[in-house]
C-alpha positions in Angstrom: 131.0 112.3 95.4 133.7 113.9 93.6 132.5 115.5 90.3 134.4 117.7 87.7 133.2 121.1 86.9 130.4 121.4 84.5 131.0 121.5 80.8 130.4 125.1 79.3 128.3 123.6 76.5 125.3 122.2 78.6 122.0 123.6 78.0 121.2 125.4 81.1 118.7 128.3 81.6 116.3 130.3 83.8 112.5 129.2 83.7 110.8 132.4 84.0 107.6 134.0 82.7 104.0 133.5 83.6 101.1 131.8 81.7 98.7 129.0 82.6 99.6 126.6 85.5 100.2 123.1 83.9 101.2 119.9 85.1 104.9 119.4 85.6 104.4 115.8 85.4 106.5 113.9 82.9 107.6 111.5 85.6 108.5 114.2 88.1 107.4 114.3 91.9 104.0 116.1 91.4 101.4 113.8 92.4 103.9 111.6 94.3 104.8 114.7 96.2 101.3 115.8 97.3 101.8 114.2 100.8 105.1 116.1 101.1 103.1 119.2 100.1 100.6 118.5 102.9 103.0 118.0 105.5 104.9 121.2 104.7 101.8 123.5 104.0 99.0 121.5 105.4 95.9 120.0 103.8 95.2 123.7 102.3 98.4 123.6 100.4 97.2 120.3 98.6 93.9 121.9 98.0 95.5 125.1 96.5 97.8 123.2 94.2 95.1 120.8 93.0 92.7 123.6 92.4 95.4 125.7 90.3 96.2 122.6 88.5 92.6 121.7 87.6 91.6 125.1 86.9 94.4 125.8 84.5 94.6 122.4 82.9 97.5 120.7 84.5 95.8 117.5 85.6 94.3 116.9 82.3 97.7 117.2 80.6 99.5 114.8 82.9 99.0 111.8 80.7 100.3 113.8 77.5 103.4 115.2 79.5 104.1 111.6 80.8 104.5 110.4 77.3 105.9 113.3 75.5 102.9 115.5 75.2 100.1 115.9 72.6 98.6 119.0 71.0 100.4 122.4 71.3 102.8 123.2 74.2 102.2 126.3 76.3 104.7 129.0 75.4 107.8 129.3 77.5 108.9 132.7 78.6 111.1 134.8 76.2 114.6 133.5 75.7 117.3 135.1 78.1 120.9 135.9 77.4 122.6 134.8 80.5 125.5 132.4 80.0 126.1 129.1 81.2 128.3 130.5 84.0 125.9 133.3 85.1 123.3 130.7 85.7 125.1 127.9 87.2 127.5 130.0 89.3 124.3 132.0 90.7 124.3 130.0 93.9 126.4 127.1 95.4 123.5 124.8 94.9 123.0 125.6 91.4 126.6 125.2 90.6 126.5 121.7 92.1 123.5 120.8 90.3 125.2 121.9 87.1 128.0 119.8 87.8 126.0 116.6 88.5 123.8 117.4 85.2 126.9 117.7 83.3 128.3 114.5 84.4 125.0 112.8 83.8 125.0 114.0 80.3 128.6 112.8 79.6 127.8 109.3 81.3 124.5 108.7 79.1 126.1 110.0 76.0 128.8 107.4 76.4 126.3 104.6 77.2 124.3 105.6 74.2 127.6 105.3 72.0 128.4 101.9 73.3 125.1 100.7 72.2 125.1 102.5 68.9 122.2 104.5 69.8 121.6 108.3 69.1 121.7 110.5 72.1 120.4 114.1 72.3 120.8 115.8 75.7 118.0 117.5 77.9 118.1 120.9 78.9 118.3 122.0 82.8 116.1 125.0 83.6 116.2 126.4 87.3 113.4 128.4 88.9 112.7 130.2 92.1 109.2 129.8 93.6 107.6 129.6 90.2 108.5 129.6 86.5 107.1 128.4 83.2 107.9 125.2 81.3 106.9 123.7 78.2 104.4 121.6 80.1 102.8 124.7 81.8 103.7 126.4 85.0 106.5 125.1 87.5 106.0 125.4 91.1 108.2 124.8 94.1 105.6 122.6 95.8 105.7 120.1 92.9 109.5 119.3 93.4 111.7 118.8 90.4 110.3 117.2 87.4 111.1 116.5 83.7 108.9 117.8 80.9 109.0 115.7 77.8 107.4 118.3 75.7 110.6 120.6 75.8 113.0 117.9 76.9 113.5 119.9 80.2 114.3 119.2 83.8 113.1 121.9 86.0 114.3 122.5 89.4 114.1 124.8 92.3 117.0 124.1 94.6 115.0 125.0 97.7 113.8 121.3 97.3 117.3 120.2 98.4 117.0 122.2 101.7 113.6 120.4 102.3 115.1 117.1 101.6 117.8 117.6 103.8 116.3 119.3 106.9 112.6 118.1 107.0 113.2 114.6 105.6 116.8 113.9 106.9 118.0 113.1 103.4 121.2 114.7 103.7 124.6 114.8 101.6 125.4 115.5 98.1 124.7 112.1 96.6 121.1 112.5 98.1 120.5 115.6 95.7 122.6 113.9 92.7 120.2 111.1 93.0 117.2 113.5 92.4 118.9 115.0 89.4 119.8 111.4 88.1 116.3 110.3 88.4 115.0 113.1 86.4 117.7 112.6 83.8 116.4 109.0 83.8 113.1 110.1 82.5 114.8 111.9 79.7 116.4 108.4 78.8 112.9 107.0 78.9 111.8 109.5 76.3 114.6 108.9 74.0 114.1 105.2 74.2 110.4 105.5 73.5 109.4 103.9 76.9 107.4 106.8 78.2 105.4 107.0 75.0 104.5 103.5 75.3 103.4 103.9 79.0 101.2 107.0 77.9 99.4 105.1 75.2 98.8 102.1 77.6 97.6 104.6 80.3 94.9 105.9 77.9 93.4 102.5 77.7 93.7 101.7 81.4 91.6 102.2 84.5 93.0 104.9 87.0 94.3 102.0 89.3 96.2 100.3 86.3 97.4 103.7 85.2 99.0 104.5 88.6 100.5 101.0 88.5 102.2 101.7 85.0 103.5 105.1 86.5 105.0 103.2 89.6 106.9 101.1 87.0 108.2 104.1 85.0 109.2 105.8 88.1 111.2 102.9 89.5 112.9 102.6 86.2 114.0 106.2 86.5 115.5 105.2 90.1 117.2 102.3 88.4 118.7 104.5 85.7 119.8 106.8 88.6 121.8 103.8 89.9 123.2 103.0 86.6 124.6 106.6 86.2 126.0 106.1 89.8 127.4 102.7 88.8 129.1 104.3 85.8 130.9 106.6 88.1 131.7 104.4 91.0 135.4 105.5 90.9 134.0 109.1 92.0 132.0 107.7 94.9 132.9 108.5 98.6 132.2 106.3 101.5 128.6 106.9 102.5 127.2 107.9 99.2 125.1 105.0 98.4 123.5 105.2 101.8 122.7 109.0 101.3 120.8 107.9 98.2 119.1 105.1 100.0 117.9 107.5 102.8 116.7 110.0 99.9 114.7 106.9 98.3 113.3 106.0 101.5 112.1 109.5 102.4 110.2 109.9 99.0 108.4 106.6 98.9 104.7 106.8 98.3 103.9 104.8 101.5 106.3 107.0 103.6 104.7 110.1 102.5 101.4 109.1 102.7 101.6 107.7 106.1 103.5 110.9 107.4 101.0 113.2 105.8 97.8 111.5 106.2 98.4 108.6 108.8 97.6 105.9 106.2 98.5 104.2 103.2 96.5 103.9 99.8 98.4 101.6 97.6 96.1 102.0 94.6 97.0 105.7 94.8 100.9 105.1 94.5 102.6 106.7 91.2 106.1 106.4 92.3 106.5 103.1 94.2 107.2 102.4 97.8 110.3 103.4 99.9 111.5 99.7 99.7 110.9 99.5 96.0 112.5 102.8 95.3 115.6 101.8 97.3 115.6 98.1 95.7 115.7 99.6 92.2 118.2 102.3 92.9 120.4 99.5 94.2 119.8 97.2 91.3 121.1 100.0 88.9 124.1 100.8 91.5 125.0 97.0 91.3 124.6 97.0 87.2 128.0 97.9 86.5 126.7 100.7 84.3 124.3 98.5 82.2 120.7 100.0 81.9 119.4 96.8 80.6 119.0 95.4 84.2 116.3 98.4 84.5 113.5 96.5 83.0 110.7 97.3 85.5 107.9 96.2 83.0 108.4 92.6 83.0 107.4 90.6 86.0 107.0 91.7 89.8 108.5 94.8 91.1 
């Protein structure tokens, strides 16, 4: 995909600092990637992550983070003085991420202006290994995630190596799909969708809550496709297939089957591989219209 360089006014930084280990939910890949954690680190890795989250309050905060958070947010590390260039140009992977993030910001700003809606951008926070977010601690094993408490997209670029090498989802567009998906969660917050889902989950059973999470995640996949559609003139041959390969790799059924040899549909939080591919494609076919991404009406 042919992207311009990033704008110098994007809100980007380093997520450093310690503190309590929190969720990193907010529609990120946390619980949906537990099977991936298992295949990478074994069952012990899953146990460690869940124990840390439970001890420090992460699991209890997932509902709040999904809908924008409630109560006081954990403190983020002290502000840093690095410039956008220093952060983005630290590695080639970061630079590429900044370019995709900047393009997504410009794209959605135009879409919101077209609909006479107010747009406010998220921030992009890099971390390596671990860091601190407004939703608690960020850990590489969680994968990328969106924190609605501070409007931050948190990312350790080592995730892209895992996606390409272990899960064979290679290519720049596979990475851009991940970034666009997390950006989609910010759009859901701006539109009030994530707040509505959080309130509904508070009244729902665990199975019903998971089903609502799936619809939220599939909508974020669709929004990623809308972003791609709005930039169709920048796509290279094979880009869409790269995105589909990534969507296939991180479907709940695929991850569970590879990690534990069986599938438990009631535990799905992000959707099957087929669903993720279908909603990403729906967005790509939309002509750049997010109205096609209503995953909350009818079957998915």
